[in-house]
Backbone as JSON, one array per atom type, in Angstrom:
{
  "sequence": "XXXXXXXXXXXXXXXXXXXXXXXXXXXXXXXXXXXXXXXXXXXXXXXXXXXXXXXXXXXXXXXXXXXXXXXXXXXXXXXXXXXXXXXXXXXXXXXXXXXXXXXXXXXXXXXXXXXXXXXXXXX",
  "N": [[-44.55, -12.4, 1.27], [-42.89, -10.28, -0.7], [-42.19, -10.89, -3.98], [-40.98, -9.05, -6.3], [-39.23, -6.84, -7.79], [-38.38, -3.64, -7.65], [-37.47, -1.57, -10.07], [-35.68, 1.17, -11.2], [-35.04, 3.45, -13.81], [-32.01, 5.36, -14.26], [-32.75, 8.73, -12.54], [-34.07, 9.0, -9.47], [-37.63, 8.71, -8.98], [-40.14, 10.93, -9.3], [-42.98, 10.32, -8.73], [-45.41, 7.86, -7.48], [-46.06, 7.06, -9.82], [-44.33, 6.51, -11.77], [-42.55, 3.99, -11.58], [-41.18, 0.7, -12.5], [-42.97, -2.55, -11.76], [-41.08, -5.29, -11.88], [-40.44, -8.69, -12.16], [-38.51, -10.64, -10.37], [-37.39, -13.32, -11.65], [-36.36, -15.61, -10.34], [-36.96, -17.77, -6.98], [-35.3, -18.5, -4.03], [-35.8, -21.27, -2.49], [-36.79, -22.98, 0.94], [-34.65, -25.21, 2.58], [-35.37, -28.09, 3.55], [-33.92, -30.12, 4.71], [-31.51, -29.71, 6.87], [-29.22, -31.15, 7.79], [-25.49, -32.03, 8.16], [-23.5, -32.51, 5.4], [-21.31, -35.01, 3.29], [-18.96, -34.06, 1.22], [-17.42, -35.86, -2.03], [-14.01, -35.28, -2.57], [-13.0, -33.56, -1.34], [-11.38, -32.07, 1.59], [-10.63, -33.21, 4.65], [-11.25, -32.38, 8.29], [-8.91, -32.66, 9.39], [-6.93, -32.46, 7.39], [-6.99, -30.08, 6.8], [-5.87, -29.22, 9.27], [-3.39, -29.9, 9.13], [-3.12, -28.06, 7.09], [-3.09, -25.99, 7.63], [-0.93, -26.09, 9.67], [1.03, -25.75, 8.07], [1.02, -23.4, 6.57], [1.31, -21.82, 8.46], [3.93, -22.12, 9.6], [5.3, -21.67, 6.71], [4.46, -18.63, 6.51], [5.97, -18.21, 9.1], [8.73, -19.13, 8.72], [8.97, -17.42, 5.81], [8.68, -14.19, 7.33], [10.66, -14.69, 8.88], [12.93, -14.91, 7.55], [13.06, -12.55, 6.06], [12.61, -10.94, 7.96], [15.23, -11.23, 8.85], [16.87, -10.69, 6.75], [16.87, -7.82, 5.93], [17.84, -6.8, 8.68], [20.48, -8.02, 8.48], [21.13, -6.29, 6.19], [21.02, -3.87, 7.38], [23.24, -3.82, 9.23], [25.16, -4.45, 7.31], [25.21, -1.37, 6.6], [25.06, -0.16, 8.59], [28.19, -0.7, 9.76], [29.44, 0.69, 7.23], [28.77, 2.89, 7.74], [30.12, 3.79, 10.29], [33.03, 3.78, 9.49], [32.59, 5.83, 7.68], [32.17, 7.51, 9.16], [34.99, 7.41, 11.02], [36.68, 8.45, 8.86], [35.6, 11.41, 8.43], [36.24, 12.27, 10.81], [38.93, 11.21, 11.02], [39.76, 13.51, 9.18], [38.56, 15.95, 9.9], [40.4, 16.55, 12.26], [42.51, 16.47, 10.56], [42.28, 18.67, 9.32], [42.32, 20.4, 11.47], [44.94, 20.56, 12.63], [46.07, 21.84, 10.78], [44.94, 24.27, 10.45], [46.04, 25.16, 12.67], [49.13, 25.17, 11.76], [48.92, 27.14, 10.13], [47.85, 29.28, 11.45], [50.2, 29.45, 12.7], [52.18, 30.47, 11.11], [51.16, 32.76, 10.0], [51.27, 34.1, 12.15], [54.14, 34.25, 12.76], [54.82, 35.71, 10.08], [52.92, 38.34, 10.21], [54.77, 38.68, 12.44], [57.49, 39.55, 11.5], [56.58, 41.15, 9.53], [56.08, 43.42, 11.57], [58.39, 44.21, 12.82], [59.36, 45.33, 10.7], [61.71, 43.95, 9.2], [62.05, 43.17, 6.75], [62.38, 45.05, 5.71], [64.98, 45.76, 6.37], [66.27, 44.54, 4.49], [68.15, 44.87, 1.52], [68.11, 44.38, -1.4]],
  "CA": [[-43.09, -11.65, 0.85], [-43.44, -9.48, -1.9], [-40.99, -11.69, -4.9], [-41.24, -8.06, -7.13], [-38.31, -6.06, -7.75], [-38.68, -2.04, -8.53], [-36.19, -1.16, -11.21], [-36.03, 2.3, -11.77], [-33.53, 3.76, -14.9], [-32.1, 6.92, -13.97], [-32.64, 9.21, -11.29], [-35.31, 8.29, -8.54], [-38.49, 8.78, -9.77], [-41.13, 11.63, -8.29], [-43.79, 9.93, -8.1], [-45.37, 6.36, -7.73], [-46.69, 6.03, -11.42], [-42.89, 6.16, -12.66], [-41.68, 3.12, -11.26], [-41.92, -0.55, -13.38], [-42.47, -3.72, -11.28], [-40.56, -6.63, -12.23], [-40.28, -10.13, -11.66], [-37.04, -10.55, -10.05], [-37.06, -14.22, -11.91], [-36.31, -17.16, -9.54], [-37.04, -17.26, -6.05], [-35.45, -19.15, -2.97], [-36.9, -22.49, -1.68], [-36.11, -23.25, 1.77], [-34.21, -26.16, 2.17], [-36.22, -28.6, 5.0], [-32.82, -31.2, 5.74], [-30.18, -29.03, 7.03], [-28.09, -31.85, 8.08], [-24.18, -31.68, 7.25], [-23.1, -33.28, 4.07], [-19.79, -34.91, 3.27], [-18.82, -34.14, -0.03], [-15.99, -36.24, -1.6], [-12.84, -34.22, -2.95], [-13.12, -31.63, 0.11], [-10.15, -32.1, 2.5], [-11.05, -33.52, 6.13], [-10.34, -31.24, 9.42], [-7.34, -33.19, 9.97], [-5.94, -32.08, 6.63], [-7.04, -28.42, 7.35], [-4.94, -28.57, 10.36], [-2.09, -30.13, 8.88], [-2.5, -27.0, 5.95], [-2.98, -24.59, 8.86], [0.43, -25.77, 10.07], [1.96, -25.43, 6.72], [0.85, -21.96, 6.32], [2.0, -21.11, 9.84], [5.38, -22.63, 9.08], [5.35, -20.91, 5.87], [4.67, -17.5, 6.9], [7.16, -18.19, 10.27], [9.62, -18.58, 7.31], [9.29, -16.21, 5.04], [9.04, -13.57, 7.74], [11.97, -14.56, 9.45], [13.9, -14.51, 6.23], [12.57, -10.73, 5.73], [13.73, -10.28, 9.23], [16.72, -11.46, 9.17], [17.81, -9.84, 5.81], [16.78, -6.65, 6.93], [19.1, -6.9, 9.98], [21.97, -8.11, 7.34], [21.5, -5.31, 5.61], [21.31, -2.52, 8.17], [24.35, -3.98, 9.83], [26.22, -3.46, 6.16], [24.95, 0.02, 6.43], [25.75, 0.49, 10.08], [29.52, -0.8, 9.27], [29.76, 2.17, 6.24], [28.42, 4.6, 8.18], [31.18, 4.11, 11.25], [33.93, 4.01, 8.4], [32.78, 7.3, 6.87], [32.57, 8.61, 10.62], [36.49, 7.7, 11.06], [37.66, 8.74, 7.61], [35.1, 11.89, 8.96], [36.9, 12.26, 12.12], [40.09, 12.2, 10.51], [39.86, 14.99, 7.91], [38.77, 17.07, 11.0], [41.56, 16.4, 12.82], [43.95, 16.97, 9.76], [41.85, 20.62, 9.15], [42.16, 21.31, 12.62], [46.33, 20.46, 12.17], [46.42, 22.28, 9.54], [44.8, 25.28, 10.43], [47.12, 25.67, 13.39], [49.7, 25.43, 11.13], [48.54, 28.31, 9.15], [48.09, 30.72, 12.69], [51.63, 29.89, 13.23], [52.84, 30.79, 10.04], [50.6, 33.73, 10.11], [51.62, 34.95, 13.38], [55.52, 35.1, 12.03], [54.71, 36.6, 9.41], [53.06, 39.22, 11.1], [56.0, 39.38, 13.7], [58.69, 39.61, 10.5], [56.18, 42.73, 8.95], [55.79, 44.69, 12.15], [59.65, 44.47, 12.99], [60.48, 46.16, 9.42], [62.78, 43.05, 9.24], [61.41, 42.89, 5.18], [63.0, 47.23, 4.96], [66.62, 46.22, 6.41], [66.87, 43.84, 3.99], [68.7, 45.21, 0.63], [68.53, 43.31, -2.98]],
  "C": [[-43.44, -11.36, -0.26], [-41.86, -10.16, -2.86], [-41.06, -10.63, -6.21], [-39.81, -7.56, -6.89], [-38.5, -4.86, -8.87], [-36.95, -2.01, -9.05], [-36.48, 0.08, -11.72], [-34.91, 2.81, -12.46], [-33.6, 5.34, -14.57], [-32.54, 7.15, -12.72], [-34.14, 8.68, -10.4], [-36.44, 9.09, -9.21], [-39.9, 10.11, -8.77], [-42.58, 11.54, -8.06], [-44.11, 8.59, -8.47], [-45.47, 5.79, -9.04], [-45.31, 5.99, -12.26], [-42.56, 4.76, -12.47], [-42.29, 2.25, -12.2], [-41.74, -1.44, -12.53], [-41.8, -4.68, -12.23], [-40.27, -7.93, -11.86], [-38.99, -10.51, -11.41], [-36.5, -12.3, -11.01], [-36.52, -15.45, -11.72], [-36.5, -16.62, -7.68], [-36.33, -18.66, -5.13], [-36.25, -20.32, -2.59], [-36.26, -23.05, -0.43], [-36.03, -25.04, 2.02], [-34.37, -27.06, 3.42], [-35.1, -29.76, 5.34], [-31.61, -30.05, 5.42], [-29.04, -29.38, 8.04], [-26.4, -31.59, 7.27], [-24.11, -32.96, 5.96], [-21.8, -33.31, 3.97], [-19.58, -35.2, 1.69], [-17.82, -34.63, -0.89], [-15.43, -35.12, -2.96], [-12.54, -33.11, -2.25], [-12.06, -32.72, 1.04], [-11.49, -32.09, 4.0], [-10.8, -32.3, 7.3], [-8.92, -31.98, 9.82], [-6.31, -32.57, 8.85], [-6.22, -30.76, 6.85], [-5.99, -28.23, 8.42], [-3.81, -28.57, 9.48], [-1.9, -28.6, 7.43], [-2.01, -25.75, 6.74], [-1.28, -24.7, 9.44], [1.3, -25.45, 9.37], [1.72, -24.14, 6.52], [1.89, -21.55, 7.51], [3.2, -21.03, 9.28], [5.69, -21.55, 7.35], [5.77, -19.38, 6.51], [5.8, -17.05, 8.14], [8.32, -17.87, 9.14], [10.14, -17.71, 6.45], [9.34, -14.78, 5.87], [10.29, -13.22, 8.72], [13.32, -14.58, 8.14], [14.05, -12.78, 5.92], [13.21, -10.68, 6.44], [14.95, -9.73, 8.96], [17.87, -10.66, 7.83], [17.93, -8.56, 5.89], [18.12, -6.69, 7.89], [20.71, -7.02, 9.39], [22.32, -6.76, 7.34], [21.86, -3.78, 6.4], [22.23, -2.74, 9.01], [25.47, -3.29, 8.92], [26.18, -2.38, 6.76], [25.99, 0.76, 7.45], [27.7, 0.1, 10.2], [29.88, 0.5, 8.5], [29.5, 2.87, 6.61], [30.21, 4.31, 9.32], [32.97, 4.2, 10.35], [34.02, 5.06, 7.86], [32.89, 7.63, 8.54], [34.42, 8.62, 10.54], [36.78, 8.51, 9.9], [37.25, 10.81, 7.95], [35.74, 12.84, 10.19], [38.3, 12.28, 11.48], [40.48, 13.76, 9.85], [39.31, 15.92, 8.85], [39.95, 17.27, 11.55], [43.03, 17.01, 11.76], [43.44, 18.71, 9.49], [42.53, 21.04, 10.43], [44.11, 21.63, 12.88], [46.67, 21.91, 11.43], [45.82, 24.21, 9.78], [45.79, 25.99, 11.7], [48.43, 25.9, 13.0], [49.93, 26.79, 11.32], [48.64, 29.94, 10.23], [49.42, 30.52, 12.93], [52.77, 30.8, 12.27], [52.41, 32.23, 9.87], [51.02, 34.66, 10.69], [53.02, 34.83, 13.14], [55.41, 35.9, 11.14], [54.57, 37.9, 9.7], [53.99, 40.02, 12.01], [56.76, 40.27, 12.76], [57.83, 41.37, 10.07], [56.51, 43.71, 9.98], [57.71, 44.82, 12.53], [60.46, 44.98, 11.86], [61.79, 45.51, 9.39], [62.81, 43.16, 7.21], [62.72, 44.17, 4.96], [64.84, 46.95, 5.19], [67.12, 45.28, 4.95], [67.37, 44.62, 2.25], [69.13, 44.23, -0.81], [69.35, 44.28, -3.99]]
}
């Protein structure tokens, strides 16, 4: 196995003479004993399970809280929209009534004009 790295500063060389071989500085030795070891201070598997359950509980709590807050906010917005809709409906009703009264008044005025009622009034 080759233990030397080829470092090329700048761009790729055009010929093999421009390359410089530099040793990598260290080599990895194979470890013959591959059995597991217990390292003091490291969590046991049962602690990992407790941590995983705690993480799961924390995540569920966070997501439920976020979702519930969003639901409450949307419900508040929905109530405001319903109130606004009722206000707009009331305004539309008032405008229709005003339009109908305007049409009645306009019609009465045109009847007076057509009947030459105003010409008979002497001041």
